C-alpha positions, 0 to 999 in steps of 0.5 A, a space after each residue: 537374412 533380414 535387415 537389423 532394426 536400428 538401435 541407439 548407440 547406448 544399446 550397441 555399446 551395451 553389447 560389448 563385454 567387460 572383457 572384449 576386443 574391439 577393432 575400429 578404422 583409422 580416423 574418418 571411419 570411426 563410429 563416433 556415437 558408439 565410441 562416445 557411448 562406450 565412455 558411459 560405462 564403468 564396468 570395463 575389466 579388459 577392453 582392448 581396442 585397435 585403431 588409429 588416428 582418433 578423431 575425438 577425445 573419446 572418454 572411453 580411453 581414459 577409463 580404467 580397464 581400457 587399452 588402446 593400441 594405435 597405429 597412428 597417433 593424432 592429438 587425441 592419442 598424444 593427450 591421452 598418452 601424456 595423461 597416463 592412460 593406456 594408449 600404446 603405439 603399434 609401429 607398422 607401415 599402413 599397408 600392414 595394418 590389415 594383417 595386424 588387425 587380423 592377428 588382433 582378432 577383434 570379437 567386435 568390429 565397428 565402422 562408420 558408413 553412409 545410409 543404406 542406398 536403394 538396394 540396401 547397401 551401406 557405402 563405407 564412405 571416407 575410409 577403406 583402409 585396413 579394416 575392410 577384410 575384418 568388416 566382411 569377416 565379422 559379417 560372416 562369423 556368427 561368433 563375431 559382431 559387426 556394428 555399423 553406424 550410419 549418418 546422412 552427413 557421410 558421403 556415399 563413395 565408391 569402390 572398384 568392381 566386385 573385388 573391391 566393392 567398398 560397401 556392405 549389405 545392410 542385411 549382413 550387419 549385426 548391429 545398426 546404429 542410425 546416427 547423425 554424426 558429422 565427419 571430422 573436418 580438416 581445414 586447409 592451413 594456408 601456406 606461409 612463405 616457407 611452405 610456398 618456397 618448398 612447394 616451388 622447389 618440389 614443383 620442379 620435380 613434377 613432370 606434366 604427366 606425373 602420378 601424384 601422392 600427397 601427404 597431409 599439411 600445408 606443404 602438399 597443399 601448396 604444391 597442388 595449388 601451384 599445379 592447379 594454377 599453372 598452365 598445362 599438366 595432366 596428372 594422375 592421383 594414386 594417394 593413400 589420403 585424398 585431400 581438399 587440395 587434390 579435389 581442387 586439382 580435379 576441379 581445375 581440370 588437371 587430373 586425367 589419370 592416364 597412369 597405366 594402372 587404374 586409368 581414368 580414376 583417382 585411387 585412395 584409401 581414405 579421405 579427410 578435408 573440409 565439408 566441400 570435399 565430402 560433398 564433392 565425393 558424394 557419388 563421385 565416380 572419378 575417385 575410388 576407395 580401395 583397401 590400403 594393402 592394395 593402394 600402399 603396396 609398393 609393387 602397385 605404386 610402382 606400376 603408375 606412370 612417373 610416380 611422384 611421392 610428396 611427404 614430410 619429415 621432422 628431422 634428417 641427419 647428414 647420413 640421410 636418416 629420417 625421423 618423421 613420426 617422433 619428437 625426442 624419442 616420443 611418439 608424435 604421429 605414425 609411420 603411415 604410408 611414408 615408407 610404402 610410397 618411398 619404396 614404391 616410387 623408388 622401384 621405377 627409374 622415373 619415380 621420385 620421392 620428395 621429403 619436405 621440411 622447413 630448415 628450422 623448427 622453433 622450440 621455446 622461442 629458439 630456432 633449431 636446425 631440422 638438418 643435423 650432423 647426427 641424430 640425438 640419442 633416443 631418436 627413432 628412425 622412420 626411414 633408413 638412409 638408403 630409401 631416401 631420394 630427394 630432401 627439400 627445404 625452403 633453401 633448395 633440394 638435395 638429390 641424395 639417392 645414388 650419391 656417396 656418403 660424403 656427397 649426400 652429407 655435403 648436399 644436405 648441408 647446403 639446403 640447411 638454414 644459412 646460419 647452420 651451414 658452416 657447422 654442417 659443412 664441417 661435420 660433412 667434411 668429418 664424415 668424408 674423412 671417416 670414409 676415406 680413412 676407413 678404406 
């Protein structure tokens, strides 16, 4: 095959049919120019799109006849959904997105990539995720269309060996958009006193040779900043998302990656951060991008030495049930790798999974406890009680794995906001009494 000639985003958008199925990656893997160009068409009859975490408010998703099936809500999905457009949530762990994408069977698969290298290969840049198999399947199938949008602003990142090359040959691409889009930046939010206090409690659980997984936000950033500044520590990284904070840990010389699996390299499936991160990742052999069904496989996670998983939550009740992706029964974000890493870290005795949350949230100017006696009606549980290991607030850490129902209720009450503790202690005593009476 010969390499395709570059076309404009508008020319590529014209190739989709009024009734069609389109698959795009999560977040930083999305082809921005193509998605914007699709919004200039008004002839959609039934365009179904599967993706996750939109990085822009693409007008196409406000068009009649267009449906978005999203595996992870961000600000754009929330805004589109609130405005009444056809945006629906697909509940799934991130590692299961690959199977969902395959079942969705998009005729057109589109992705962002770095420009061709000297050998004619396009690095998949900031995202491997769940679309790798579908990208290569579309390239092989004459009945399907593979669209790749390149930009010089996207770093050339690396996979691992022939099994996970993290690239596609230009000659295998059906439609090539030679674009100029910039990857969406995710600036670090400086931690406040609450986040700093949580980070200090978390740091006490991290041994000096731990393998780290960190989620998004100011609390994980505060944790890795503490580790970068502290004396000692030779860490590994196995994290679905690679952040600016993890780059700082590398720069501080604290990452050696003696993990027992994928030694010598940090493992991730997508990256989001500021421009300095993207520049640092360009050609960097110390970080490798693998498909999410490898990175987030609990059995693979459990092979890492001293696996420490650090994630967030929105609400937890005294039984240990966690709400992490919805507010008042309304979808807010997504399950992502939350359950994957709780399960993986929980498979090994030395593994720990830490769920971090401020003890209160401010709603309409009033403080509300995030640790509650019981979840409100309509709440959607992200993680069941038996998966939870350690819960951390600014007031301390509650180790609840292996504890009785009554013990965990009392432990959680003690890390709530001081003004909430008496009521929660009373609720914990009621839970304990129910357990005794039930015998």
